[in-house]
C-alpha positions as CSV (number, residue, x, y, z in Angstrom):
1,M,40.4,88.3,-36.3
2,V,43.2,86.2,-37.7
3,F,45.7,87.7,-40.1
4,E,47.4,85.5,-42.7
5,E,51.1,86.1,-43.3
6,N,51.9,88.8,-46.0
7,N,48.2,89.7,-46.0
8,I,48.5,92.6,-43.6
9,L,48.9,96.3,-44.1
10,F,49.6,99.1,-41.6
11,L,47.3,102.0,-42.5
12,H,48.2,105.5,-41.6
13,I,45.7,108.4,-42.0
14,I,46.4,112.1,-41.2
15,T,43.4,114.5,-41.3
16,G,41.6,117.2,-39.4
17,R,40.4,116.5,-35.9
18,R,36.8,117.3,-36.8
19,K,36.7,114.0,-38.8
20,K,38.1,111.8,-36.0
21,D,35.0,110.4,-34.4
22,R,33.3,109.5,-37.7
23,L,36.5,108.1,-39.1
24,L,37.2,105.9,-36.0
25,A,33.6,104.6,-36.1
26,Y,34.0,103.7,-39.8
27,L,37.4,101.9,-39.3
28,A,36.1,100.0,-36.3
29,D,32.9,98.9,-38.2
30,N,35.0,97.7,-41.2
31,G,37.4,95.3,-39.6
32,C,40.4,97.5,-38.8
33,Q,42.3,96.2,-35.8
34,L,44.7,97.8,-33.2
35,I,43.5,101.4,-34.0
36,N,45.7,104.0,-32.5
37,T,45.0,107.8,-32.4
38,T,47.6,110.5,-32.0
39,Y,46.9,114.3,-32.0
40,A,49.2,116.6,-33.9
41,F,49.4,120.1,-35.4
42,G,49.8,120.8,-39.1
43,T,52.4,123.1,-40.5
44,I,50.2,125.0,-43.0
45,T,50.0,128.7,-42.3
46,P,47.3,130.6,-44.1
47,S,47.9,133.7,-46.2
48,H,46.6,137.0,-45.0
49,L,43.8,136.9,-47.7
50,E,42.7,133.4,-46.6
51,S,42.5,134.6,-43.0
52,L,40.4,137.6,-44.0
53,I,37.8,135.6,-45.9
54,G,37.8,132.7,-43.4
55,V,39.2,130.0,-45.7
56,V,41.8,128.8,-43.2
57,P,43.1,125.2,-43.4
58,E,42.5,123.2,-40.2
59,V,45.7,123.2,-38.2
60,E,44.7,120.7,-35.5
61,K,45.3,117.2,-37.0
62,V,44.8,113.6,-35.9
63,M,47.0,110.7,-37.0
64,I,45.3,107.3,-37.0
65,S,47.0,104.0,-37.6
66,C,45.7,100.5,-37.7
67,L,46.1,97.0,-39.2
68,I,43.9,96.1,-42.1
69,H,43.6,93.2,-44.5
70,K,45.2,93.8,-47.9
71,K,41.9,92.9,-49.6
72,D,40.1,95.8,-47.8
73,K,42.6,98.5,-48.9
74,E,40.8,99.5,-52.1
75,M,37.4,99.9,-50.4
76,L,38.9,101.9,-47.5
77,F,40.8,104.3,-49.8
78,Q,37.7,104.8,-52.0
79,T,35.6,105.7,-48.9
80,L,38.3,108.1,-47.8
81,L,38.2,109.8,-51.2
82,E,34.4,110.0,-51.5
83,D,32.9,110.1,-48.0
84,F,35.7,111.9,-46.2
85,A,36.6,114.3,-49.0
86,F,40.2,113.3,-49.3
87,K,40.0,114.4,-53.0
88,K,40.1,118.0,-51.9
89,P,43.5,119.7,-51.2
90,N,44.7,119.9,-47.5
91,T,41.9,117.5,-46.4
92,G,43.8,114.4,-45.5
93,I,46.4,111.8,-46.5
94,A,46.4,108.1,-46.2
95,Y,49.0,105.4,-47.0
96,T,49.8,101.8,-46.2
97,V,53.0,100.0,-45.3
98,P,53.2,96.2,-45.8
99,I,53.8,94.0,-42.8
100,E,55.4,90.6,-43.1
101,E,54.9,89.3,-39.6
102,V,53.0,90.1,-36.4
103,S,53.7,88.7,-33.1
104,F,51.3,89.2,-30.2
């Protein structure tokens, strides 16, 4: 894959670990490059009532970063919202950072 100058974005995704395998497969199948995975823990602590009824936010998180083409950003974000349920609270966050140059 060849990236053109100023056409690259660095995508960051933070979500629950249960989505990791499916998300990594999706990113790899859709042209994302240099995919990196880091494990983390969230800071959300459930209330006593949430714990009693079993509605506890997932504390174990995964941070995924990769390079994407700027033209693919809208499609990737739409998939995160719809197929990975990022519309729901405490499900995940994704953002991009523009990259001017890459040397490797």
